[in-house]
N, C-alpha and C positions, 0 to 999 in steps of 0.2 A: 475665274478661269484657273484650269488645272496648270497653266504655264506660270502661274503667279503673277505678283503686280509688275506692272511696266515700270522701266527705268528712263525718266526723262533726259533726254540728250544734253540739256543745259545743265542739270545735276552733275552728270558724269563729266562733262567739262569743266565744272568747276571743281571737283574733286581732283582731277588730273592736274590743274593748275596749282592747286593747294599743296599737292604733293611735290611738284616741281619746285615751288618756291621754299618748302620746308628743305628739300635736298640741296638746293643752292646755299641756304642759309647754314647748312651743317657743314659744307665744303668751305665755305667762307671762315667759319669759326675755326675749323681745322688748320687752315693757312694761318690765322691770326696767332695760333699758340707758338708758331716758330720765331715771332719777333715781339719785343716788348717796348712799349713807350712809357716811360715814368715821368711825370711833371711834378716838380717841388717848387716851393716860394719862399720868398725872405722879404722882410721889411725891418726898418730901424729908424728911430727919431729920438732927438735929443738936442742938448746944448754943448757947445764947445767955446773954448777961450785958450788964444795963444798957442795952438798946436803949429807945428811946422807944416808949412804949406807946400805940398809936393805938385800943386796943380800949376805952379809957375814954370819957368824955363828949367831944363836939366841942370842940376848942380846947385840951384837956388835952395835956401834953408829959411827964408823969410818967415816971421811968426805971423800966422793968419790972425785977422780981427775976430773978436767974438762973434757969435751967431748961433744959427740953429743948422742942424743936419737931418734930413729926412731922405729915404730912398727905399725902392723896392724893386724886385727882381723875379723873375721866373726862369727856371732851368728845365730844360726837356734832355733826358738822356734815353738814347735808343740802343738796344742790344738784340742780339740774335745769333744764329749759327748756321753754318753750312751744313749740307748733306755729309761732308766728309769730316765733320767735327772741329771747323775753325769757328771760334766766337769771335764776335765783332761787336764794337760800340761806337757811338758818336755822342757828341752833345751840342746843344745850342742854348745861348743864354741871352737874356733880354734885361737889362739892368738900367735904373733911371733913378735921377736925384743926386743930391750931395752925399758923398762918401767920406767916412773917417776910418782910420786905421788905429783901433783902440790899443793894440799891442805895440806899436812903435809911436804912439801919441802924434800922428800925422793926419793932416786934412789931405785925402786924396782927389778933393774937387768933384766937379759935375759929371755924370756919366752921361752920354748923349742920348740914351734911351733907344739904341739901334740894337739889332740883333747881332750877336758875335758866335762865330763858330769855335768850338773847342776842339778838343782833340779827337781824332778817329784812329781807332787802334784795333788790330787783329792778333789773336792769341790762339797758338795751337802747340803741338807737339814741339815744335822748332823754337818757340818763345814767345815773346810779344814784341809787335812792331807798332810804333807810335808815331803819328803825323800830327804835327800842331805848328803853324807858321809862327816862328818867334815865340812859342807859348810854352817850351820845355826848358825848366831851369839848367843852368849848367851843373853838372854832376860835382865839381869841386866847390864852386863858390857861386851861390844864387846872383850876386852882383855881376859876374862876367856876363858875356854876350849868350842871350838866350838861344837855344836849339830848335831846329825845325823838324828833326827826326830822330828818334831813339830806338834801340833794339836792347831787350833784356832777356836773359836766359839763366838756367842754372846747371852747373856741371858738377854732379855729385852734391856735395855740401856746400859748394861755393856759388854764390849768386854774382853775376856780371851784368854790367850795363855800360852802353857806350852811347853817346849824343853826339849829332853833328849839326852845325849850321851853315847853310848853303851859301851866305854872304860873303864867304871868304875873310871873315875877321880873324885877327890873330889868335883869339882864344876860341875858333870855332868848334874844336874837338875836346871832348873830356870823357872819362870813364870813371868807374866806380867798381869795387868787388868787396864782397862780404863773407864771413864764414863765422860760424858759431859752434861752440863745443864745450861741455862740462861748465856752464854758467859763464863762459868769456865769449866775446864778441870781437871780431876783428874788421875794420873797414878801411879801405884804401881808396883814396880818390886822387885824381890828377886831371889836369888841363892845359892845354898849350897856352902859351902867353907870347908876348912879343920879345921878352926878355929870356925866354926859355920855357922851361916846363915846372909848373907849381904842383905841389902834392902835398899830402896829408896822411898821416897814419894814426888811428884811433883804436886803442884798446879798451874794453870795458869789462868789469867783473862784478857780478852780483854776490856780495858776500852771504846775504840771506834775502828774504821777501822784502826786508825793509831798508837794507844798506847796500850801496854800490859805490864802486870807485872807477874813475876813468882817466886814462893818461893819453894825451895827443901832441903829436909833433907836426908842426905846420910850416912849410918851407915855401914860401912865395918866390917866385922867379926874380932874382936879382936882389933879394933881401935876406936878412938873417932868419934862421928858423927860430920857431917859437914853441917852447914846450909848456903845456898847461896839464895841471892835476886838478881833478873835481872830485868831490866827496859829496854824497847825498843820502839823507835818511828821511823816513815817514813813519810817524809813531802817533797813534791816536788823533788823528786828523791834523797833526802839527808836522810840517816839512821844512827841513832845513838844507840848503846847497851851498857849498863853500868852493871857491875856485880861484887859483893862483898861476900865475905864468911868469916865466923867467925874464920878461920885458917889463917888469915892475907893475903888471895890471891884475888886479883881483875883483871879485865879485861875491857878495853875499845876498842870497836871496832866502826870504822866509814866508810861508805860508800857512793858513789855518782854515779849515774847512768843518762846519757844523751843519749837518742838515742840508738845507737849501742854499746856505751862505757860504762864502768863500772871500779869504782877505789874502792878499799878497804885499809883500814890500821887499824892495832890492836896493841896496846900494854898492856903488863901485869906488875905485881909487881917487876918482875925482872929486868925491863927496855928492855926485849926482845920484838921486834917488827918485824910485816911483813907487806909488801905492796905488792899489787897486781894490775895489769891492764888487761882488756879484751876488745876486740873489734870484733864484729861479721863482717864478711867479705863478707856475702851472699853465697848462694849455700851451706849452711850446714857447712862452715867453719869458725873458730875462731881463732884469734891471742891471746895468753895468755903470760903474762910475770910476774915474781915475784922477789922479793929481801927480805932478812931478816938480822937480826941484827948479824948473824953468817956469813956474807959475802957469803951466798948461794944464788944462783941465777938460773933461767931458763928462757928461752924464746923460744918460738915456735908456730906452727899452728897445 
């Protein structure tokens, strides 16, 4: 026929449906580009003995019996941005199993395996506003009451942060300020307390790439101020840090790193000491072991 081949109606309809599906997929993909969800995981297992048991009542420091620890967790982080340039993020985590704190030689106890909400934050030209119910460390002392909301910003070369706990605790409010120039950093932190205001001022100076000196004065409300001097150096994988305060306390910390292996040793004025060893096994896995003067130990991956 001079009019050419005929087009079947069912073929035409199929092509139109395919086009609609493809267009819808493109729109959905474009929308997804404005928000990201990242998932990460972690797991650990090993042996422990004599660790301080923090799973008991608050304030108890009973040594835990020897046993094993094993735990795993999944963390979800969501991030995105509004049309006017305000970025936001939120996190959710699920952890289960027996957990240990290798840094403090403590047994944290069992995690219930339930989902927990982390912080929700918004950042823009105004700064960063963070919400996390009882999950924000006091800016002066992490052992003080945790805050629920915080705000951070910069004014010129000065960084500023404030945190507030809505429970009405005596140490509900805290703040910090920082400034850096010509190899020197200044950090001021303060918090309310029942006896008044606690504050600290820290000055650090880097003499070169391997040697630094730090001076700090700390005034806890209702107590005498404490001044501390710390000097540290690192050379050819060997690190040394010496610290001394006017309240007759001192610390000596040594470290050695060679390839995938790292060793540390620390001792203080009470003759209490800790020794740790770590080794990277590849594939994201690390072997870690530690022992201290209280006959506490852990070893695992």
